[in-house]
Wavefront OBJ file of the C-alpha trace (Angstrom):
o trace
v 23.680 1.927 28.377
v 25.867 -0.307 26.432
v 24.385 -3.277 28.190
v 20.920 -2.384 27.278
v 21.887 -1.684 23.707
v 22.817 -5.334 23.235
v 19.274 -6.620 24.317
v 17.680 -8.058 21.118
v 14.539 -6.345 19.810
v 12.145 -9.230 20.572
v 13.471 -9.490 24.173
v 12.671 -5.718 24.491
v 9.127 -6.459 23.312
v 8.893 -9.142 25.925
v 9.944 -6.762 28.694
v 7.494 -4.201 27.429
v 4.695 -6.636 27.320
v 5.451 -7.815 30.858
v 5.262 -4.274 32.085
v 1.761 -3.827 30.399
v 2.846 -1.094 27.919
v 1.992 -2.862 24.624
v -1.386 -1.177 24.001
v -0.036 1.360 21.502
v 2.791 2.547 23.516
v 6.062 3.430 22.119
v 8.164 0.438 20.956
v 11.787 1.474 20.221
v 13.724 -1.241 18.380
v 16.082 -1.759 15.551
v 18.314 1.024 14.013
v 18.149 4.506 15.396
v 17.146 4.180 19.229
v 15.267 7.423 18.923
v 13.137 6.296 16.025
v 9.488 5.386 16.906
v 8.201 2.467 14.763
v 4.747 1.859 16.399
v 1.959 4.078 17.631
v -1.761 3.987 18.147
v -2.040 7.608 19.459
v 0.724 8.376 21.833
v 3.520 9.098 19.199
v 3.622 11.096 16.019
v 4.957 8.947 13.056
v 4.166 11.285 10.146
v 6.311 14.229 11.047
v 5.574 16.357 8.141
v 1.854 16.551 8.767
v 1.607 18.476 11.982
v -0.059 21.216 14.065
v -0.203 22.244 17.661
v -3.547 20.567 18.273
v -2.210 17.263 16.819
v 0.867 17.432 19.103
v -1.247 18.264 22.096
v -3.726 15.400 21.353
v -0.756 12.928 21.190
v 0.540 14.312 24.510
v -2.737 13.957 26.171
v -3.155 10.477 24.735
v 0.235 9.598 26.104
v -0.835 10.837 29.593
v -4.118 8.859 29.530
v -6.390 12.107 29.210
v -8.418 10.611 26.313
v -11.272 13.159 26.507
v -8.624 15.938 26.090
v -6.928 13.999 23.327
v -10.329 13.609 21.549
v -10.843 17.434 21.653
v -7.461 18.151 20.171
v -7.537 15.523 17.552
v -10.883 16.947 16.331
v -9.422 20.413 16.356
v -6.395 19.037 14.208
v -8.556 17.456 11.601
v -10.547 20.750 11.357
v -7.149 22.185 10.220
v -5.794 19.350 8.233
v -8.697 17.290 7.131
v -6.603 14.789 5.002
v -4.399 13.485 7.786
v -5.319 9.837 8.316
v -2.846 9.302 11.342
v -4.904 11.840 13.343
v -8.324 10.151 12.498
v -6.919 6.738 13.596
v -5.633 8.271 16.882
v -9.063 10.020 17.334
v -10.904 6.812 16.956
v -8.437 4.945 19.236
v -8.869 7.585 21.937
v -12.565 7.039 21.911
v -12.119 3.253 22.866
v -12.197 1.957 26.352
v -11.260 -1.583 27.424
v -13.322 -4.039 24.996
v -12.047 -3.815 21.417
v -10.669 -5.736 18.512
v -7.232 -4.731 17.426
v -5.346 -4.911 14.040
v -2.216 -3.433 12.868
v -1.272 -1.509 9.550
v 2.273 -1.450 8.338
v 3.141 1.274 5.992
v 6.458 2.912 4.678
v 6.377 6.167 6.632
v 10.048 6.785 6.783
v 10.884 6.056 3.108
v 7.687 7.077 1.374
v 5.167 9.203 3.599
v 2.922 9.993 0.669
v 2.491 6.291 -0.015
v 2.034 5.560 3.464
v -0.786 8.128 4.020
v -2.569 6.857 0.922
v -2.816 3.452 2.488
v -3.582 4.861 6.074
v -6.602 6.816 4.436
v -8.199 3.504 3.474
v -7.665 2.070 6.831
v -8.777 5.082 8.834
v -11.911 5.607 6.679
v -12.722 1.869 7.255
v -12.152 2.050 10.980
v -14.387 5.140 11.323
v -17.085 3.654 9.378
v -16.923 0.277 11.227
v -16.972 1.951 14.645
v -19.832 4.344 13.608
v -21.729 1.215 12.671
v -21.480 -0.318 16.078
v -18.196 -2.078 15.550
v -17.390 -5.778 15.206
v -19.652 -8.035 17.331
v -20.398 -4.761 19.353
v -16.735 -3.991 19.932
v -15.003 -1.026 18.239
v -11.889 -1.586 16.131
v -8.545 -0.243 17.245
v -5.531 0.286 14.913
v -1.924 0.103 15.690
v 0.254 1.906 13.016
v 3.661 0.561 12.281
v 6.406 1.863 10.092
v 8.828 -0.549 8.288
v 10.169 1.967 5.756
v 9.667 -0.695 3.054
v 12.857 -2.448 4.261
v 12.749 -6.335 4.365
v 14.810 -6.385 7.565
v 12.516 -3.854 9.332
v 9.417 -5.657 8.026
v 10.727 -8.911 9.683
v 11.301 -7.311 13.024
v 7.906 -5.466 12.748
v 6.159 -8.761 11.977
v 7.921 -10.456 14.887
v 6.785 -7.829 17.413
v 3.260 -7.648 15.994
v 2.573 -11.439 16.252
v 3.952 -11.470 19.863
v 1.005 -9.166 20.903
v -1.764 -11.742 21.057
v -4.430 -9.043 20.975
v -3.477 -8.176 17.212
v -5.806 -10.297 15.108
v -4.704 -9.270 11.643
v -2.508 -7.051 9.692
v -3.017 -4.788 6.747
v 0.331 -4.630 5.002
v 2.881 -4.535 3.950
v 3.408 -2.070 1.027
v 6.361 -3.068 -1.303
v 6.540 -6.743 -2.172
v 10.038 -7.112 -0.795
v 8.713 -6.144 2.629
v 5.645 -8.307 2.407
v 7.621 -11.343 1.188
v 10.074 -10.955 4.158
v 7.367 -10.589 6.700
v 4.794 -13.186 5.316
v 6.619 -16.335 6.795
v 6.467 -14.789 10.245
v 2.735 -14.194 10.121
v 2.266 -17.589 8.520
v 4.079 -19.375 11.244
v 2.347 -17.469 14.055
v -1.042 -17.840 12.454
v -1.917 -14.190 11.917
v -3.771 -13.146 8.891
v -1.778 -10.688 6.742
v -3.833 -8.944 3.923
v -1.463 -6.696 1.709
v -3.257 -3.954 -0.101
v -0.523 -3.160 -2.618
v 2.049 -6.018 -2.995
v 1.671 -7.884 -6.334
v 4.664 -10.264 -6.599
v 3.590 -13.545 -8.016
v 5.470 -15.498 -5.285
v 3.051 -14.153 -2.634
v 0.326 -16.160 -4.269
v -0.037 -19.425 -2.276
v 2.632 -18.674 0.150
v 0.540 -19.641 3.102
v -3.151 -19.883 4.148
v -2.795 -16.826 6.360
v -1.541 -14.679 3.550
v -3.924 -12.641 1.405
v -3.860 -9.722 -1.028
v -6.595 -7.523 -2.248
v -4.801 -6.556 -5.617
v -5.707 -8.720 -8.512
v -3.087 -11.053 -9.874
v -0.373 -9.684 -11.911
v -1.580 -11.654 -14.878
v -4.960 -9.981 -14.698
v -3.305 -6.556 -14.405
v -1.011 -6.896 -17.401
v -3.650 -8.153 -19.820
v -5.317 -4.671 -20.581
v -1.925 -2.938 -20.860
v -0.690 -5.505 -23.395
v -3.816 -5.067 -25.363
v -3.639 -1.278 -25.245
v -0.003 -1.361 -26.719
v -0.443 -4.048 -29.364
v -3.542 -2.419 -30.759
v -1.815 1.016 -31.302
v -1.164 1.939 -35.035
v 2.462 1.301 -34.797
v 4.885 -1.666 -34.877
v 4.743 -3.448 -31.524
v 8.465 -3.193 -30.750
v 9.000 -2.730 -27.115
v 11.914 -2.035 -24.674
v 11.784 -2.829 -20.912
v 13.415 -1.156 -18.015
v 12.776 -2.824 -14.752
v 14.148 -2.801 -11.211
v 15.707 -6.196 -10.383
v 15.250 -5.631 -6.634
v 11.589 -5.069 -6.819
v 9.861 -8.457 -6.764
v 6.425 -7.265 -7.469
v 7.731 -5.212 -10.504
v 9.832 -8.235 -11.777
v 6.662 -10.138 -11.601
v 4.891 -7.576 -13.483
v 7.590 -7.382 -16.148
v 7.698 -11.294 -16.534
v 3.867 -11.618 -16.924
v 3.792 -8.671 -19.312
v 6.593 -10.158 -21.543
v 4.960 -13.561 -21.637
v 1.477 -12.089 -22.657
v 3.074 -9.551 -25.036
v 5.161 -12.167 -26.964
v 2.068 -14.586 -27.044
v 0.281 -11.683 -28.912
v 2.858 -11.272 -31.499
v 4.839 -8.422 -29.793
v 8.484 -7.932 -30.457
v 11.073 -7.228 -27.659
v 13.942 -5.039 -28.166
v 17.182 -6.576 -26.570
v 17.933 -3.744 -24.182
v 19.511 -4.480 -20.848
v 18.100 -1.819 -18.526
v 18.107 -2.302 -14.679
v 16.767 0.524 -12.837
v 18.539 -0.595 -9.635
v 21.927 -0.539 -11.367
v 24.425 1.933 -9.835
v 25.612 2.688 -13.463
v 22.062 3.344 -14.786
v 22.153 6.016 -17.505
v 18.586 7.248 -18.563
v 19.693 8.954 -21.746
v 21.763 6.085 -22.853
v 18.973 3.747 -22.357
v 16.552 5.879 -24.368
v 19.096 6.151 -27.152
v 19.682 2.496 -27.287
v 15.959 1.720 -27.407
v 15.176 4.013 -30.266
v 18.215 2.979 -32.248
v 16.980 -0.633 -32.049
v 13.551 0.300 -33.319
v 11.554 0.340 -30.119
v 8.175 2.210 -30.225
v 7.289 1.697 -26.517
v 8.966 1.461 -23.166
v 7.782 -0.672 -20.288
v 8.984 0.800 -16.864
v 8.650 -1.211 -13.698
v 10.366 0.423 -10.821
v 10.389 -0.039 -6.977
v 8.066 2.282 -5.327
v 10.930 3.998 -3.308
v 12.959 4.482 -6.431
v 10.856 6.516 -8.842
v 13.549 9.022 -9.648
v 15.240 6.699 -12.170
v 11.782 6.371 -14.045
v 11.165 10.098 -14.075
v 14.708 10.658 -15.544
v 13.866 8.026 -18.245
v 10.719 10.010 -19.144
v 12.674 13.243 -19.155
v 15.274 11.757 -21.467
v 12.551 10.217 -23.713
v 11.182 13.714 -24.739
v 7.755 12.116 -25.463
v 9.135 9.821 -28.227
v 8.443 6.287 -27.091
v 5.026 5.288 -25.787
v 5.425 4.892 -21.993
v 3.812 2.064 -20.112
v 4.058 1.034 -16.441
v 2.797 -0.983 -13.511
v 0.414 0.487 -10.786
v 3.606 1.621 -8.976
v 3.894 4.773 -10.996
v 0.421 5.990 -10.129
v 1.691 8.520 -7.638
v 1.582 12.293 -6.966
v 5.295 12.338 -7.337
v 4.996 10.989 -10.897
v 2.835 13.853 -11.897
v 4.783 16.644 -9.915
v 8.251 15.819 -10.882
v 7.634 14.271 -14.340
v 5.338 17.211 -15.390
v 4.831 17.229 -19.299
v 7.492 14.651 -19.963
v 5.201 11.895 -18.545
v 2.103 12.889 -20.328
v 0.610 9.963 -22.318
v 2.038 7.510 -19.787
v -0.391 4.500 -19.492
v -0.559 2.487 -16.107
v -2.522 -0.566 -15.236
v -4.255 -0.211 -11.825
v -6.655 -2.295 -9.736
v -9.122 0.599 -9.282
v -9.947 4.101 -10.451
v -12.304 6.706 -9.038
v -13.919 7.043 -12.490
v -14.593 3.375 -12.852
v -17.900 3.827 -10.870
v -17.373 0.485 -9.026
v -18.809 2.177 -5.703
v -20.077 5.586 -6.082
v -20.824 5.693 -2.322
v -17.104 5.097 -1.423
v -15.999 7.871 -3.834
v -18.515 10.370 -2.385
v -17.673 9.306 1.208
v -13.810 9.340 0.723
v -14.214 12.920 -0.694
v -16.019 13.918 2.468
v -13.252 12.302 4.641
v -10.307 13.605 2.821
v -11.368 16.639 0.815
v -9.802 15.200 -2.332
v -10.017 12.263 -4.757
v -8.304 9.163 -3.441
v -6.437 6.474 -5.578
v -6.172 2.855 -5.825
v -3.949 2.364 -2.711
v -6.524 3.965 -0.538
v -9.334 1.771 -2.104
v -7.318 -1.342 -1.616
v -6.469 -0.719 2.056
v -10.061 0.183 2.631
v -11.066 -3.224 1.231
v -8.511 -4.987 3.147
v -9.818 -3.487 6.470
v -13.346 -4.238 5.672
v -12.437 -7.733 4.716
v -10.994 -8.300 8.159
v -13.914 -6.685 9.951
v -16.498 -8.753 8.136
v -14.320 -11.891 8.758
v -14.118 -11.062 12.497
v -17.869 -10.662 12.646
v -18.169 -14.345 11.785
v -15.175 -15.570 13.864
v -13.156 -13.409 16.036
v -9.991 -15.507 16.501
v -6.864 -15.622 14.452
v -7.511 -18.958 13.084
v -11.122 -18.448 12.572
v -10.598 -15.270 10.665
v -8.184 -17.176 8.217
v -10.884 -19.897 7.771
v -13.658 -17.455 7.117
v -11.580 -15.522 4.515
v -10.981 -18.810 2.667
v -14.701 -19.777 2.816
v -15.999 -19.977 -0.852
v -19.194 -18.220 0.245
v -17.413 -15.392 1.826
v -17.443 -12.066 0.001
v -16.919 -8.327 0.811
v -18.574 -5.242 -0.659
v -15.888 -2.530 -0.696
v -14.608 0.314 -2.594
v -13.974 -1.774 -5.506
v -17.459 -3.561 -5.632
v -18.109 -7.122 -4.360
v -14.994 -9.288 -4.189
v -13.840 -12.576 -2.742
v -10.531 -14.443 -2.142
v -9.376 -17.442 -4.221
v -7.892 -20.557 -2.463
v -4.388 -19.042 -3.207
v -5.142 -15.934 -1.073
v -5.316 -13.678 -4.174
v -8.319 -11.512 -4.861
v -10.461 -12.379 -7.711
v -10.652 -9.179 -9.834
v -9.676 -7.240 -12.972
v -7.663 -4.120 -13.767
v -8.189 -0.757 -15.454
v -5.927 1.609 -17.476
v -5.222 5.164 -16.684
v -3.302 7.667 -18.833
v -1.729 10.923 -17.626
v -3.544 13.607 -19.535
v -3.896 17.448 -19.234
v -7.083 18.380 -17.291
v -8.405 21.677 -16.106
v -6.246 21.379 -12.881
v -3.075 20.219 -14.598
v -1.952 16.715 -15.453
v -3.687 13.789 -13.845
v -4.328 10.012 -14.177
v -7.443 9.779 -16.402
v -9.387 6.474 -16.781
v -8.647 5.150 -20.321
v -10.451 2.722 -22.575
v -8.395 0.478 -24.689
v -8.361 1.453 -28.430
l 1 2 3 4 5 6 7 8 9 10 11 12 13 14 15 16 17 18 19 20 21 22 23 24 25 26 27 28 29 30 31 32 33 34 35 36 37 38 39 40 41 42 43 44 45 46 47 48 49 50 51 52 53 54 55 56 57 58 59 60 61 62 63 64 65 66 67 68 69 70 71 72 73 74 75 76 77 78 79 80 81 82 83 84 85 86 87 88 89 90 91 92 93 94 95 96 97 98 99 100 101 102 103 104 105 106 107 108 109 110 111 112 113 114 115 116 117 118 119 120 121 122 123 124 125 126 127 128 129 130 131 132 133 134 135 136 137 138 139 140 141 142 143 144 145 146 147 148 149 150 151 152 153 154 155 156 157 158 159 160 161 162 163 164 165 166 167 168 169 170 171 172 173 174 175 176 177 178 179 180 181 182 183 184 185 186 187 188 189 190 191 192 193 194 195 196 197 198 199 200 201 202 203 204 205 206 207 208 209 210 211 212 213 214 215 216 217 218 219 220 221 222 223 224 225 226 227 228 229 230 231 232 233 234 235 236 237 238 239 240 241 242 243 244 245 246 247 248 249 250 251 252 253 254 255 256 257 258 259 260 261 262 263 264 265 266 267 268 269 270 271 272 273 274 275 276 277 278 279 280 281 282 283 284 285 286 287 288 289 290 291 292 293 294 295 296 297 298 299 300 301 302 303 304 305 306 307 308 309 310 311 312 313 314 315 316 317 318 319 320 321 322 323 324 325 326 327 328 329 330 331 332 333 334 335 336 337 338 339 340 341 342 343 344 345 346 347 348 349 350 351 352 353 354 355 356 357 358 359 360 361 362 363 364 365 366 367 368 369 370 371 372 373 374 375 376 377 378 379 380 381 382 383 384 385 386 387 388 389 390 391 392 393 394 395 396 397 398 399 400 401 402 403 404 405 406 407 408 409 410 411 412 413 414 415 416 417 418 419 420 421 422 423 424 425 426 427 428 429 430 431 432 433 434 435 436 437 438 439 440 441 442 443 444 445 446 447
């Protein structure tokens, strides 16, 4: 066993490929040898969403009894309608030999809620694409991969994905540090990567195979700056950011540049959410003593506890602002009334009426309202599908996505990609307010 433990992950992948086991079979690699990182139906990745039918469906899938797997996956969805992993496995079980394949990389191990939000967009798009006859008459198959939002895992996932020549594109990754780590591997191998959620500035123009469906950071900070500087108070702002979250460092930098250009004043507070000595009460006390009226918080998606602690220490004194990262169920559930009034900038909101059909359909699929991550993942999947309809090679897909005449009609309306790989688009504001069902993110119009 010690000899096998020394075999590098990519060599394991080569051995598995030689044995013909790569079509959604288990791939055990880095870290815990008992951890599963890939699945297209024969392994359960989201362990906290489960029932007997889902488990039996996965076992049947593993044994190649796809009719039985289909039966159990359908029964599982009747019990847990909002489970995107099962819907993807159900669609994969329906597919025979001829198909197109993509991968979606999400942080299941570190952030299962965020992972499921992204998977819902991919699962819904896959289901719609296949119901409409597929791509050039072929159904779309989806491989789910879990990188835990860790850069080293993202690199290993990307290395294994590009080695499978049947994978034509990737939806992912989630956090920008993972996307930045994986992107050079996709670029070198010539595999399109469309991230639905990463907004670090240095992803822009990183390579002609790298795309993102979130608008530019500059576009997202503009409405948030406008909101704060128009409030009837002095525009003194403190900032707490996570220095280890590239997307939120970009958001902080873009916000600050725009804010200062509009006459805003920055309170000289040194507040790094990733610091081991981070003290939320001390930060709030310093910000207020220096005359701050607002606080911009830009955390890493897997480190929201510090921001929630800040909100609790704030006691609704400072106006709270944030990037799209804080648009999560965790913010609402753990922050409770201490986060009321928080304003976030987001790429899409279900009340924006950009695509009423998507809103209606997504509720039918999941039995609940979806958020911007689901919408962005849906758009990324449809962009790949439409691109493959025009050219079904890896290079051809890249060229199609860059074509100035190429556009996609998705959850967020009609969009296209800029030469940099960025999505041409704008942003919205949402504020946590009390509703009839408790606190929620409500679409906000700037004052």
